[in-house]
C-alpha positions as CSV (number, residue, x, y, z in Angstrom):
1,M,-287.5,-141.8,77.4
2,T,-284.5,-139.5,77.1
3,T,-284.3,-137.5,73.8
4,A,-281.1,-135.8,72.6
5,A,-280.8,-133.4,69.7
6,L,-277.7,-133.6,67.6
7,I,-277.1,-130.5,65.4
8,V,-274.6,-130.9,62.6
9,A,-272.8,-127.7,62.0
10,A,-269.3,-128.8,60.8
11,G,-269.3,-127.6,57.2
12,N,-267.6,-124.6,55.8
13,G,-270.6,-123.4,53.7
14,V,-268.6,-122.4,50.7
15,R,-271.6,-122.3,48.3
16,A,-273.3,-119.8,50.5
17,G,-270.6,-117.2,50.0
18,G,-269.6,-114.8,52.7
19,T,-266.6,-114.6,54.9
20,V,-267.8,-117.1,57.6
21,A,-269.2,-120.5,57.4
22,K,-273.0,-120.2,56.8
23,Q,-274.0,-121.8,60.1
24,F,-272.4,-118.8,61.8
25,A,-273.7,-116.2,59.4
26,Q,-276.3,-113.7,60.5
27,L,-279.9,-114.6,59.7
28,C,-282.9,-112.7,61.0
29,G,-280.8,-110.8,63.5
30,K,-278.8,-113.7,65.0
31,P,-276.4,-116.4,63.8
32,M,-278.1,-119.1,61.7
33,L,-277.1,-121.8,64.2
34,S,-278.9,-120.0,67.0
35,H,-282.3,-120.5,65.4
36,S,-282.3,-124.3,65.3
37,F,-280.5,-124.4,68.7
38,S,-283.3,-122.3,70.3
39,A,-286.1,-124.4,68.7
40,L,-284.6,-127.7,69.8
41,S,-283.4,-126.7,73.2
42,S,-286.8,-125.2,74.1
43,H,-288.8,-128.3,73.1
44,P,-290.0,-130.0,76.3
45,A,-289.0,-133.5,75.1
46,V,-285.4,-132.6,74.4
47,T,-283.2,-133.0,77.4
48,E,-279.7,-132.6,75.8
49,I,-278.1,-130.8,72.9
50,T,-274.9,-131.9,71.1
51,L,-273.4,-129.6,68.6
52,V,-271.0,-131.0,66.0
53,I,-268.6,-128.4,64.6
54,G,-265.7,-128.4,62.3
55,E,-262.0,-128.5,63.3
56,G,-261.0,-125.0,64.6
57,Q,-264.6,-123.7,64.9
58,Q,-264.7,-123.9,68.7
59,D,-264.1,-120.2,69.3
60,Q,-266.7,-119.2,66.7
61,A,-269.3,-121.5,68.2
62,R,-268.7,-120.1,71.7
63,E,-268.9,-116.5,70.4
64,K,-272.1,-117.1,68.3
65,L,-274.0,-119.0,71.0
66,G,-272.9,-116.8,73.9
67,D,-274.1,-118.0,77.3
68,S,-276.1,-120.8,75.6
69,V,-272.9,-122.6,74.9
70,N,-272.9,-123.6,78.6
71,F,-275.9,-125.9,77.8
72,V,-274.5,-127.7,74.8
73,N,-272.0,-130.5,74.3
74,L,-269.4,-129.4,71.6
75,V,-268.0,-132.2,69.5
76,T,-265.5,-131.9,66.6
77,G,-266.8,-133.5,63.4
78,G,-265.0,-135.1,60.5
79,A,-264.4,-134.5,56.8
80,E,-267.9,-135.7,55.6
81,R,-271.3,-135.2,57.1
82,R,-271.5,-138.9,57.9
83,D,-268.3,-138.7,59.9
84,S,-269.6,-135.7,61.9
85,V,-272.9,-137.4,62.7
86,R,-271.1,-140.5,63.9
87,A,-268.8,-138.4,66.1
88,G,-271.9,-136.9,67.7
89,L,-273.6,-140.2,68.2
90,E,-270.4,-141.8,69.7
91,A,-270.2,-138.9,72.2
92,L,-273.8,-139.5,73.3
93,E,-273.2,-143.3,73.9
94,G,-273.4,-144.2,77.6
95,K,-275.5,-141.2,78.6
96,G,-278.8,-143.1,78.7
97,V,-280.2,-141.5,75.5
98,T,-283.0,-143.5,74.0
99,R,-284.1,-141.2,71.1
100,V,-282.1,-138.8,69.0
101,L,-283.0,-136.0,66.6
102,I,-280.3,-135.4,64.0
103,H,-280.6,-132.0,62.4
104,D,-278.7,-129.9,59.9
105,A,-277.9,-126.4,61.1
106,A,-278.5,-125.2,57.5
107,R,-282.2,-125.7,58.2
108,P,-282.6,-122.9,60.8
109,F,-286.4,-122.8,61.4
110,V,-287.7,-125.9,63.2
111,P,-291.5,-126.0,63.9
112,A,-292.4,-127.6,67.2
113,A,-295.2,-129.5,65.4
114,V,-292.7,-131.4,63.3
115,I,-290.7,-132.4,66.3
116,D,-293.9,-133.6,68.0
117,A,-294.8,-135.7,64.9
118,L,-291.4,-137.2,64.7
119,L,-291.2,-138.3,68.3
120,E,-294.7,-139.7,68.2
121,A,-293.8,-141.7,65.1
122,L,-290.9,-143.4,67.0
123,D,-293.6,-145.3,68.9
124,Q,-294.3,-147.2,65.7
125,A,-290.8,-147.5,64.0
126,P,-287.1,-147.0,64.8
127,G,-286.9,-144.1,62.5
128,A,-289.0,-141.1,61.3
129,I,-288.3,-138.3,58.9
130,P,-290.1,-135.1,57.7
131,A,-291.0,-135.2,54.0
132,L,-292.8,-132.9,51.6
133,P,-294.4,-134.3,48.4
134,V,-292.8,-133.2,45.1
135,A,-295.2,-130.7,43.4
136,D,-293.1,-129.6,40.4
137,T,-292.9,-131.5,37.1
138,L,-289.7,-133.6,37.0
139,A,-287.8,-134.3,33.8
140,K,-284.5,-135.7,32.8
141,G,-282.0,-133.8,30.7
142,T,-279.0,-131.4,30.8
143,E,-278.9,-129.2,27.8
144,F,-282.1,-130.5,26.2
145,L,-285.3,-131.6,27.8
146,G,-285.7,-135.3,28.2
147,D,-288.5,-137.6,29.4
148,N,-290.6,-136.7,32.4
149,V,-290.2,-138.6,35.6
150,A,-293.3,-139.6,37.4
151,R,-293.6,-137.7,40.6
152,A,-296.1,-139.9,42.4
153,N,-294.7,-141.2,45.7
154,L,-291.7,-138.9,45.4
155,N,-290.8,-136.8,48.5
156,R,-288.3,-134.1,49.4
157,I,-286.6,-135.2,52.6
158,Q,-285.8,-132.8,55.4
159,T,-284.3,-132.8,58.9
160,P,-284.5,-133.2,61.8
161,Q,-284.6,-137.0,61.5
162,A,-285.6,-139.0,64.5
163,F,-284.3,-142.4,65.5
164,H,-284.1,-144.9,68.3
165,F,-280.6,-144.1,69.5
166,D,-279.2,-147.7,69.5
167,A,-280.5,-148.4,66.0
168,I,-279.0,-145.4,64.3
169,L,-275.7,-145.8,66.1
170,A,-275.5,-149.4,64.9
171,A,-276.4,-148.3,61.4
172,H,-273.5,-145.8,61.4
173,R,-271.1,-148.3,62.7
174,A,-272.0,-150.8,60.1
175,W,-271.9,-148.4,57.1
176,P,-269.0,-149.1,54.7
177,A,-266.1,-146.6,55.2
178,D,-265.7,-146.1,51.5
179,E,-269.3,-145.3,50.7
180,E,-271.1,-142.0,51.3
181,A,-274.7,-141.7,52.5
182,T,-277.2,-139.1,51.5
183,D,-278.8,-139.0,54.9
184,D,-279.1,-141.0,58.1
185,A,-282.5,-142.5,57.3
186,Q,-281.0,-144.3,54.3
187,M,-278.4,-145.8,56.6
188,L,-281.1,-147.2,58.8
189,R,-283.0,-148.6,55.9
190,R,-279.9,-150.4,54.7
191,M,-280.1,-152.3,58.1
192,G,-283.6,-153.5,57.2
193,Q,-285.3,-151.1,59.6
194,D,-288.5,-149.1,58.8
195,V,-288.5,-145.3,58.6
196,L,-291.8,-143.6,58.8
197,L,-292.6,-140.4,56.9
198,V,-294.3,-137.5,58.7
199,P,-295.4,-134.2,57.2
200,G,-292.6,-131.8,56.6
201,D,-292.8,-128.0,56.6
202,P,-291.7,-125.4,54.1
203,M,-290.0,-123.6,57.0
204,L,-287.4,-126.4,57.0
205,E,-286.0,-125.4,53.6
206,K,-282.3,-125.8,53.5
207,I,-280.0,-122.8,53.1
208,T,-277.2,-123.5,50.5
209,H,-276.7,-120.6,48.2
210,P,-276.5,-116.8,48.9
211,Q,-280.0,-116.2,47.5
212,D,-281.4,-118.7,50.1
213,F,-280.7,-116.2,52.9
214,A,-283.2,-113.7,51.4
215,A,-285.8,-116.4,51.0
216,A,-285.3,-117.6,54.6
217,E,-285.7,-114.0,55.8
218,A,-289.0,-113.8,53.9
219,R,-290.2,-117.1,55.3
220,H,-289.4,-116.0,58.8
221,A,-291.0,-112.6,58.4
222,A,-294.3,-114.3,57.3
223,T,-294.5,-116.0,60.6
224,L,-294.2,-112.9,62.7
225,I,-296.8,-110.8,64.5
226,S,-296.7,-107.1,65.0
227,R,-296.3,-105.7,68.5
228,S,-296.0,-102.1,69.8
229,A,-294.9,-100.6,73.1
230,T,-294.3,-97.2,74.5
231,G,-291.5,-95.5,76.4
232,F,-291.4,-92.3,78.4
233,D,-288.6,-90.4,80.1
234,V,-287.9,-87.1,81.8
235,H,-284.7,-85.3,82.8
236,R,-284.2,-81.8,84.3
237,F,-282.0,-79.2,82.8
238,E,-278.7,-78.3,84.6
239,T,-276.2,-75.6,83.8
240,G,-272.8,-76.9,82.9
241,Q,-274.1,-80.1,81.4
242,E,-274.0,-81.1,77.7
243,L,-277.3,-81.7,75.9
244,W,-277.5,-85.0,74.1
245,L,-280.6,-85.9,72.1
246,G,-280.8,-89.0,69.9
247,G,-277.1,-89.5,70.2
248,I,-276.4,-86.0,68.8
249,R,-274.8,-83.2,70.9
250,I,-277.1,-80.2,70.7
251,P,-275.7,-76.7,71.3
252,H,-277.6,-75.2,74.3
253,D,-276.9,-73.2,77.4
254,K,-278.0,-76.1,79.6
255,G,-277.8,-79.9,79.4
256,L,-279.9,-82.6,80.9
257,S,-278.9,-84.1,84.2
258,G,-278.9,-87.8,84.8
259,H,-276.7,-90.7,85.8
260,S,-275.7,-91.4,82.2
261,D,-275.5,-88.7,79.5
262,A,-279.3,-88.2,80.2
263,D,-280.3,-88.6,76.5
264,V,-284.0,-88.4,77.1
265,A,-284.8,-89.4,73.5
266,L,-282.7,-92.6,73.5
267,H,-284.0,-93.5,77.0
268,A,-287.6,-93.4,75.8
269,I,-286.9,-95.5,72.7
270,T,-284.9,-98.0,74.8
271,D,-287.9,-98.5,77.1
272,A,-290.3,-98.8,74.2
273,L,-288.1,-101.6,72.6
274,L,-287.8,-103.4,75.9
275,G,-291.5,-103.2,76.3
276,T,-292.1,-105.0,73.0
277,I,-290.5,-108.1,74.4
278,G,-291.6,-107.7,78.0
279,A,-288.0,-107.2,79.2
280,G,-288.7,-104.5,81.9
281,D,-287.2,-101.1,81.7
282,I,-283.9,-99.3,81.2
283,G,-283.3,-99.1,85.0
284,M,-283.4,-102.9,85.3
285,H,-280.7,-103.4,82.7
286,F,-278.6,-100.4,83.6
287,P,-279.2,-99.5,87.3
288,P,-278.6,-95.8,88.1
289,S,-277.0,-97.1,91.3
290,D,-274.2,-98.7,89.4
291,P,-271.3,-96.3,89.1
292,K,-270.1,-97.8,85.8
293,W,-273.0,-96.2,84.0
294,R,-272.1,-92.7,85.3
295,G,-271.8,-90.5,82.2
296,A,-272.3,-93.4,79.8
297,A,-273.4,-92.8,76.3
298,S,-277.0,-93.8,76.0
299,A,-276.4,-95.3,72.6
300,Q,-275.2,-98.5,74.2
301,F,-278.5,-98.8,76.1
302,L,-280.4,-98.5,72.9
303,E,-278.2,-101.0,71.1
304,H,-278.6,-103.4,74.0
305,A,-282.4,-103.3,73.7
306,A,-282.3,-103.7,70.0
307,K,-280.0,-106.7,70.4
308,L,-282.5,-108.4,72.8
309,V,-285.3,-107.9,70.3
310,R,-283.3,-109.4,67.5
311,E,-282.1,-112.3,69.6
312,Q,-285.8,-113.2,70.0
313,G,-286.1,-113.3,66.2
314,G,-287.7,-109.9,66.1
315,I,-287.6,-107.2,63.4
316,I,-287.7,-103.5,64.4
317,D,-290.0,-101.8,61.9
318,F,-290.6,-98.3,63.1
319,I,-289.8,-95.8,65.8
320,D,-292.0,-92.8,66.5
321,L,-290.5,-90.2,68.9
322,T,-291.9,-87.0,70.4
323,L,-289.7,-84.5,72.3
324,I,-291.5,-82.2,74.7
325,C,-289.8,-78.9,75.6
326,E,-289.8,-75.1,75.2
327,A,-286.2,-74.9,74.2
328,P,-284.0,-75.7,72.4
329,K,-285.8,-75.7,69.0
330,I,-285.7,-79.2,67.7
331,G,-286.4,-78.3,64.0
332,P,-282.9,-77.4,63.0
333,H,-281.6,-80.7,64.5
334,R,-284.5,-83.0,63.4
335,E,-282.8,-84.7,60.5
336,A,-279.5,-85.3,62.3
337,I,-281.3,-86.9,65.2
338,R,-283.4,-89.1,62.9
339,A,-280.3,-90.2,61.1
340,S,-278.5,-91.0,64.3
341,I,-281.3,-93.1,65.7
342,A,-281.7,-94.9,62.3
343,A,-278.0,-95.7,62.2
344,L,-278.0,-97.0,65.8
345,L,-280.9,-99.3,65.0
346,S,-279.8,-100.3,61.5
347,L,-283.0,-98.8,60.1
348,P,-283.7,-96.8,57.0
349,L,-284.3,-93.1,57.7
350,S,-287.9,-93.6,56.8
351,G,-288.1,-96.0,59.8
352,V,-287.7,-93.1,62.3
353,S,-290.2,-90.4,62.9
354,L,-289.4,-87.4,65.1
355,K,-291.9,-84.7,66.3
356,A,-291.5,-81.9,68.8
357,T,-294.1,-80.1,70.8
358,T,-294.5,-77.8,73.8
359,T,-296.9,-77.8,76.7
360,E,-297.9,-74.1,76.1
361,R,-295.7,-73.0,79.0
362,L,-297.5,-75.3,81.4
363,G,-295.8,-77.6,83.9
364,F,-292.1,-78.2,84.4
365,T,-291.3,-78.4,80.6
366,G,-293.3,-75.2,80.1
367,R,-291.2,-73.4,82.7
368,G,-288.0,-74.6,81.0
369,E,-287.0,-76.8,83.9
370,G,-286.5,-80.0,81.9
371,M,-287.4,-82.0,78.9
372,A,-289.6,-85.1,78.3
373,A,-289.8,-87.7,75.5
374,Q,-292.3,-90.3,74.6
375,A,-291.7,-93.1,72.0
376,I,-293.5,-95.9,70.4
377,A,-291.6,-98.9,68.9
378,T,-293.3,-101.2,66.4
379,V,-291.6,-104.6,65.9
380,R,-292.5,-108.0,64.5
381,L,-291.9,-111.0,66.7
382,P,-292.4,-114.8,66.4
383,E,-295.8,-115.9,67.8
């Protein structure tokens, strides 16, 4: 069977605050929309992604999804959620889709186990939805407390919701134009069709208000594992060159020689960050044979590595850097270098450690021929 995922991201997210619609706002290092897109597009059962966006949001969607936009069908939605879902379903008609997952972009974290359970349930019914039992006491009332409401058999309904494609398309087409629907499953039930409940997941909580972003960040962080990697770099001294360390120009009679600005500190940290995600080394991303990197500021190498970590849902926690040289003395510049690295990585100053040592005049650093740096990066990444 062919399974499509339809992500509804056509709202303006006014209740979430901010200057952009919430589906495009940053969450855990990347646009909120990117999280659900990644989860659904990487599931082996999903063969096609359709993204429903609002009028005039095409450029934003392309910017936020980057190269991934080449693997998604962009559809313009309508004034209400129901209109947007129907637009997406109509766009999928005729493509041989037999099952569809309809998901709200405001629920960014989609566990693969939930998708598995939904698709398995479609072998028994034309619809399936994730649900969590209500645990809190429920009561009527506005200003004053009223009667309790029995919570037995009450559920909180989430997305994605899974359907036989033809059944949910027919339900949308039959729905009265002057009546709104709370979700797609209720539309299918109106047609007399069964909808199965499968266990939902707290990770699927919806983001609606500004405080929900902090809660989502905390939920995401709880699922991460810690990973560390090292980086090492060496450059020789050369008269007439500027000396750059950690993005700071250091007064010295010699500078480091290299294809870029030869910032040995940032190069070591860049390799350490790339190592945490198994993304090779700095030379693979910025080949020294490429003339466009001649004299380039190494800050852009570090920012690139940090971006790759965050695009994988990672959080950079700590950088430990050691500079190895006889001269110049690092002590007078330590805090400026730490502050520069912290700013480049959007870390607090406490997230960057800088040490300096010598080799007791042994080897090339001991003879003052060059400088070395070693770094350890500690990040948290999804399992």
